[in-house]
C-alpha positions in Angstrom: 43.0 59.3 -134.4 43.0 61.6 -137.5 43.7 64.6 -135.2 46.7 62.8 -133.7 48.0 61.9 -137.2 47.6 65.5 -138.4 49.4 66.9 -135.3 52.2 64.3 -135.7 52.8 65.2 -139.3 52.8 69.0 -138.5 55.2 68.6 -135.5 57.7 66.4 -137.5 57.6 68.9 -140.4 58.1 71.8 -138.1 61.1 70.0 -136.5 62.8 69.6 -139.9 62.0 73.2 -140.8 63.3 74.5 -137.4 66.5 72.4 -137.5 67.0 73.0 -141.2 67.9 69.3 -141.6 66.1 69.4 -145.0 65.0 72.1 -147.4 61.9 73.7 -146.0 60.1 73.6 -149.4 60.6 69.9 -149.7 59.4 69.4 -146.2 56.1 71.2 -146.5 55.4 69.5 -149.9 55.9 66.1 -148.3 53.9 67.0 -145.2 51.1 68.5 -147.4 51.1 65.4 -149.5 50.8 63.1 -146.5 47.9 65.2 -145.2 46.1 64.8 -148.5 46.9 61.1 -149.0 45.7 60.2 -145.4 42.5 62.2 -145.9 43.4 64.8 -143.2 42.5 67.7 -145.4 39.1 68.4 -147.0 39.9 66.7 -150.4 39.8 69.1 -153.3 38.3 71.6 -150.9 41.8 72.4 -149.8 42.1 74.4 -153.1 38.9 76.4 -152.5 38.4 76.9 -148.8 40.0 80.0 -147.0 39.5 78.4 -143.6 40.5 74.8 -144.4 42.9 75.2 -147.4 45.2 77.5 -149.3 44.5 81.2 -148.9 44.9 82.3 -152.5 44.4 85.9 -151.5 47.8 85.7 -149.7 49.5 83.8 -152.5 48.4 86.2 -155.3 49.0 89.3 -153.1 52.6 88.1 -152.8 52.9 87.2 -156.5 51.5 90.6 -157.6 53.8 92.5 -155.3 56.8 90.5 -156.3 56.2 91.4 -160.0 55.7 95.1 -159.1 59.0 95.1 -157.1 60.8 93.3 -159.9 59.8 96.0 -162.4 60.6 98.9 -160.0 64.0 97.3 -159.3 65.0 98.0 -162.9 64.7 101.7 -162.5 67.6 101.9 -160.0 65.5 103.5 -157.3 66.5 100.9 -154.7 70.2 101.9 -155.2 69.2 105.5 -154.9 67.3 104.9 -151.6 70.2 102.8 -150.3 72.8 105.4 -150.9 70.5 108.1 -149.5 70.0 106.1 -146.3 73.7 105.3 -145.9 74.6 109.0 -146.4 71.9 110.2 -144.0 73.1 107.8 -141.3 76.7 108.6 -142.1 77.3 104.9 -142.1 76.8 104.5 -138.4 75.2 101.0 -138.0 72.7 101.7 -135.2 71.6 104.9 -136.7 71.1 103.2 -140.0 69.1 100.4 -138.4 66.8 102.9 -136.6 66.2 104.8 -139.8 65.3 101.6 -141.7 63.0 100.4 -138.8 61.2 103.8 -138.5 60.6 103.8 -142.3 59.3 100.2 -142.1 57.1 100.9 -139.0 55.6 104.0 -140.5 54.7 102.2 -143.8 53.4 99.0 -142.3 50.1 100.4 -140.8 49.1 101.7 -144.2 50.5 98.9 -146.4 50.2 95.3 -145.3 53.5 94.3 -143.7 54.3 91.8 -146.5 54.2 94.6 -149.1 56.3 96.8 -146.8 59.0 94.2 -146.4 59.1 93.5 -150.2 59.8 97.2 -150.8 62.2 97.8 -147.9 64.2 94.6 -148.0 65.9 95.2 -151.4 67.0 98.7 -150.3 68.4 97.2 -147.1 70.4 94.6 -149.0 71.8 97.2 -151.4 72.9 99.6 -148.6 74.5 96.7 -146.6 76.3 95.5 -149.7 77.5 99.1 -150.3 78.8 99.4 -146.7 80.1 95.8 -146.7 78.2 94.8 -143.6 76.0 91.7 -143.0 72.4 92.4 -144.0 70.8 89.8 -141.7 70.4 91.9 -138.5 68.9 94.8 -140.4 66.4 92.6 -142.2 65.4 90.8 -139.0 65.0 94.2 -137.2 62.8 95.4 -140.1 60.5 92.4 -140.0 60.1 92.7 -136.3 59.3 96.4 -136.7 56.9 95.7 -139.5 55.0 93.1 -137.5 54.8 95.6 -134.5 53.8 98.6 -136.7 51.3 96.7 -138.8 49.3 95.9 -135.6 48.3 99.5 -135.3 45.6 99.5 -138.0 42.9 97.4 -139.6 44.8 97.0 -142.9 48.4 96.8 -141.5 48.4 93.1 -140.8 46.2 90.4 -142.5 45.0 88.9 -139.1 43.6 92.4 -138.3 41.5 92.3 -141.4 40.0 89.0 -140.4 39.3 90.1 -136.9 37.8 93.4 -138.0 35.5 91.6 -140.4 34.4 89.1 -137.8 34.0 91.5 -134.9 32.6 94.5 -136.9 35.5 96.7 -135.9 36.4 99.7 -138.1 39.6 101.3 -139.1 39.1 104.0 -136.5 38.5 101.4 -133.8 41.9 99.9 -134.5 43.5 103.3 -134.4 42.0 104.1 -131.0 42.6 100.8 -129.3 45.7 99.3 -131.0 47.8 102.3 -132.1 48.7 103.7 -128.6 50.2 100.5 -127.3 51.9 99.8 -130.7 53.6 103.2 -130.6 54.9 102.5 -127.0 56.1 99.0 -127.8 57.9 100.2 -131.0 59.6 103.0 -129.1 60.9 100.5 -126.5 61.9 98.1 -129.3 64.0 100.8 -131.0 65.9 101.4 -127.8 66.2 97.6 -127.1 67.7 96.9 -130.5 70.8 98.7 -129.4 71.4 95.8 -127.0 69.7 93.1 -129.0 71.9 93.5 -132.1 75.0 95.0 -130.4 77.4 92.3 -131.7 76.3 93.0 -135.3 77.1 96.7 -135.5 80.2 97.2 -137.6 81.7 100.5 -138.8 84.4 100.7 -141.5 85.5 104.3 -142.2 87.0 103.4 -145.5 83.8 101.8 -146.9 81.6 104.6 -145.4 83.8 107.2 -147.2 83.3 105.4 -150.5 79.5 105.5 -150.1 79.5 109.2 -148.9 81.3 110.1 -152.2 78.6 108.5 -154.3 75.9 110.6 -156.1 72.6 108.9 -155.4 70.9 110.6 -158.4 73.1 108.7 -160.8 71.7 105.5 -159.5 68.4 106.2 -161.3 68.9 104.4 -164.7 65.4 105.2 -166.2 63.7 108.3 -164.8 60.7 108.0 -167.1 60.1 104.4 -166.1 60.4 105.3 -162.5 57.7 108.0 -162.8 55.3 105.4 -164.4 56.1 102.8 -161.8 55.5 105.3 -158.9 52.1 106.3 -160.3 51.1 102.6 -160.6 52.5 101.9 -157.1 50.6 104.9 -155.6 47.4 103.5 -157.2 48.0 100.1 -155.8 48.6 101.5 -152.3 45.4 103.5 -152.6 43.6 100.3 -153.6 44.9 98.6 -150.5 43.6 101.4 -148.3 40.1 101.4 -150.0 39.6 97.6 -150.4 37.1 97.6 -147.5 35.1 100.4 -149.2 35.1 99.1 -152.8 35.1 95.4 -151.7 38.0 94.4 -153.9 40.5 92.0 -152.3 44.1 93.3 -151.9 45.2 90.3 -154.0 43.2 91.5 -157.0 44.6 95.0 -156.5 48.1 93.6 -156.5 47.5 91.5 -159.6 45.9 94.3 -161.6 48.8 96.6 -160.5 51.3 94.0 -161.6 49.6 93.7 -165.0 49.5 97.5 -165.5 53.1 97.8 -164.3 54.2 95.3 -166.9 52.2 97.1 -169.6 53.5 100.6 -168.9 57.1 99.5 -168.4 57.4 97.4 -171.6 60.1 95.3 -169.8 60.7 91.7 -170.6 58.1 89.6 -168.8 60.4 86.6 -168.5 63.1 88.8 -166.9 60.7 90.1 -164.3 59.3 86.7 -163.5 62.8 85.6 -162.7 62.6 88.1 -159.8 59.6 86.2 -158.3 60.4 84.2 -155.1 58.8 81.0 -156.4 60.2 78.8 -153.6 58.5 81.2 -151.1 55.2 80.9 -152.8 55.4 77.1 -152.9 56.4 77.1 -149.2 53.3 79.1 -148.3 51.0 76.8 -150.2 52.4 73.8 -148.5 52.2 75.5 -145.1 48.6 76.4 -145.7 47.8 72.7 -146.5 49.6 71.6 -143.3 47.6 74.0 -141.2 44.4 72.9 -143.0 45.0 69.4 -141.7 45.0 70.7 -138.1 41.8 72.7 -138.8 39.9 70.0 -140.6 40.7 67.4 -138.0 39.6 69.7 -135.2 43.0 70.2 -133.5 42.9 74.0 -133.3 39.2 74.1 -132.5 39.7 71.6 -129.6 42.4 73.8 -128.1 40.1 76.8 -128.3 37.1 75.1 -126.9 39.1 73.7 -124.1 40.3 77.2 -123.2 36.8 78.6 -123.2 35.5 75.8 -121.0 38.4 76.2 -118.6 38.1 80.0 -118.2 34.4 80.1 -117.5 33.2 83.6 -116.6 36.6 85.1 -115.6 37.0 87.5 -118.5 40.3 88.9 -117.4 41.7 85.4 -117.4 40.0 84.9 -120.8 41.7 88.0 -122.1 45.0 86.9 -120.6 44.7 83.4 -122.2 43.8 84.9 -125.6 46.7 87.3 -125.5 49.4 84.8 -124.4 47.8 81.8 -126.1 47.6 83.6 -129.4 51.1 84.8 -129.0 52.4 81.3 -128.4 50.2 79.5 -131.0 50.7 82.3 -133.5 54.4 81.7 -133.3 54.1 78.1 -134.5 51.3 78.3 -136.9 51.2 81.1 -139.6 49.0 83.7 -137.9 46.7 84.2 -140.8 45.1 80.7 -140.8 45.4 80.6 -137.0 43.3 83.8 -136.7 40.8 82.6 -139.3 40.2 79.4 -137.4 40.2 80.9 -133.8 38.0 84.0 -134.6 34.7 82.0 -134.4 35.7 80.7 -131.0 36.5 84.2 -129.7 33.2 85.4 -131.2 31.3 82.8 -129.1 33.2 83.9 -126.0 32.5 87.6 -126.7 28.7 86.8 -127.1 28.7 85.6 -123.4 30.5 88.8 -122.1 28.5 90.8 -119.6 29.0 94.2 -121.5 30.3 95.5 -124.8 33.5 96.8 -123.3 34.5 93.5 -121.9 33.6 91.8 -125.2 35.8 94.3 -127.1 38.6 93.8 -124.6 38.7 90.1 -125.7 38.9 91.0 -129.3 41.8 93.4 -128.7 43.6 90.9 -126.5 43.2 88.3 -129.4 44.5 90.8 -132.0 47.5 91.9 -130.0 48.5 88.3 -129.2 48.1 87.2 -132.8 50.0 90.2 -134.2 52.9 90.1 -131.8 53.1 86.3 -131.9 53.9 86.8 -135.6 57.4 87.7 -134.5 57.9 84.5 -132.5 59.5 82.2 -135.1 60.7 82.4 -138.7 57.5 80.9 -140.0 55.0 82.7 -137.8 54.0 85.5 -140.2 54.1 86.0 -143.9 56.5 88.9 -143.7 59.0 86.7 -141.9 59.0 84.0 -144.7 59.2 86.6 -147.4 62.1 88.4 -145.9 64.0 85.2 -145.4 63.4 84.2 -149.0 64.6 87.6 -150.3 67.7 87.4 -148.1 68.6 83.9 -149.3 68.2 84.9 -152.9 70.7 87.7 -152.4 73.3 85.8 -150.6 72.4 86.8 -147.0 70.9 83.5 -145.6 68.9 83.8 -142.4 68.6 80.5 -140.6 65.4 79.5 -138.7 67.1 80.0 -135.3 69.0 83.1 -136.2 65.6 84.8 -136.7 63.8 83.0 -134.0 66.2 83.8 -131.2 65.5 87.5 -131.7 61.9 87.0 -132.4 61.2 85.1 -129.2 62.7 87.9 -127.1 60.7 90.6 -128.9 57.5 88.6 -128.7 57.8 88.1 -125.0 58.6 91.8 -124.4 55.7 92.9 -126.7 53.2 90.4 -125.2 54.0 91.4 -121.6 53.6 95.1 -122.4 50.3 94.4 -124.2 49.0 92.4 -121.2 49.7 95.4 -118.9 47.9 97.7 -121.4 44.9 95.4 -121.6 44.7 95.1 -117.8 45.0 98.9 -117.2 42.7 100.0 -120.0 39.8 97.4 -119.8 39.9 95.8 -116.4 40.7 98.5 -113.8 
């Protein structure tokens, strides 16, 4: 009965989020409150459990990076990069989109995709404002590119970190097994965007001429502050890359980096805090509590156990179910708590595999499905929610369905290509 109540609350909340009949922050707070009042979450444990509660690592990673971006923004470097990108693309919309997607996809495997979006999105908004074109298609394309590119490495996407830890997979394992298909899918995606966003490409020669006449170096308002910020940012990025070695969580790295950034910049703390996307952070906390209700009442575990029982010893069918199932479920539940909950089920399935290669194939199918499922809807991955929050704050609102209609197409395409890859590489 409790499982049905938790599922009902989640589905009703998701309906209001998807249809935008009510503010999404209000919806998740009410849904989270109902989960708590009805005892569908583990009491006070919802504030302390990673698997059945709020993942504070994600929340504080976002907070730290929002503060860092807020300080960097005051140097004028985002204007500089925006003018540079516009001039390099000569204002041609598709060329500009490809440039921004490539930058995003290259950065995402080495930064987590949330951090990448937080750095690239402000540049995108500035360049679109300069060219007087809608920013929404470019932001959506970047998020999709980030979720694809981030799948290539252990540290590129939070679900990969969870899977790597659970399965004992290394950074090099992800490079060898995930990077090849990610490169292929991204290349196809870049070509596909020409068709997918064709109605959004606008070219205005007058506005392009205005931008081409600008001197990007003049956009830098405080060169000394920029140097300090870049040194701190480089240290933070290095910390992200080494977190598995030094055993310091990315959230701690981001918070320390934010504190150092505020210290060396001497900017007004209150002014920087106004740049923080507080509604986005609250939305994430409410969403984690909603998912905690599904975990605590056994809804997600039941789905996983049913799949294991149904598949039996057909491991190709198991890999197929993990790939497509994770892609579908990951599109509706944030893929971080989904992966954290489902990983033990996959581990049990892998333990029954007849050989190590078959077992690893199940892990890779799971990882590919979870990563690419993150493109499925506007709330499927952290990067999606962050980008939509930044867009709304800057007057470029992206609706749930505006994002999702593109995300579904890319998810289907990516998942089908990943399925062929798994079949050819591990089962033929």
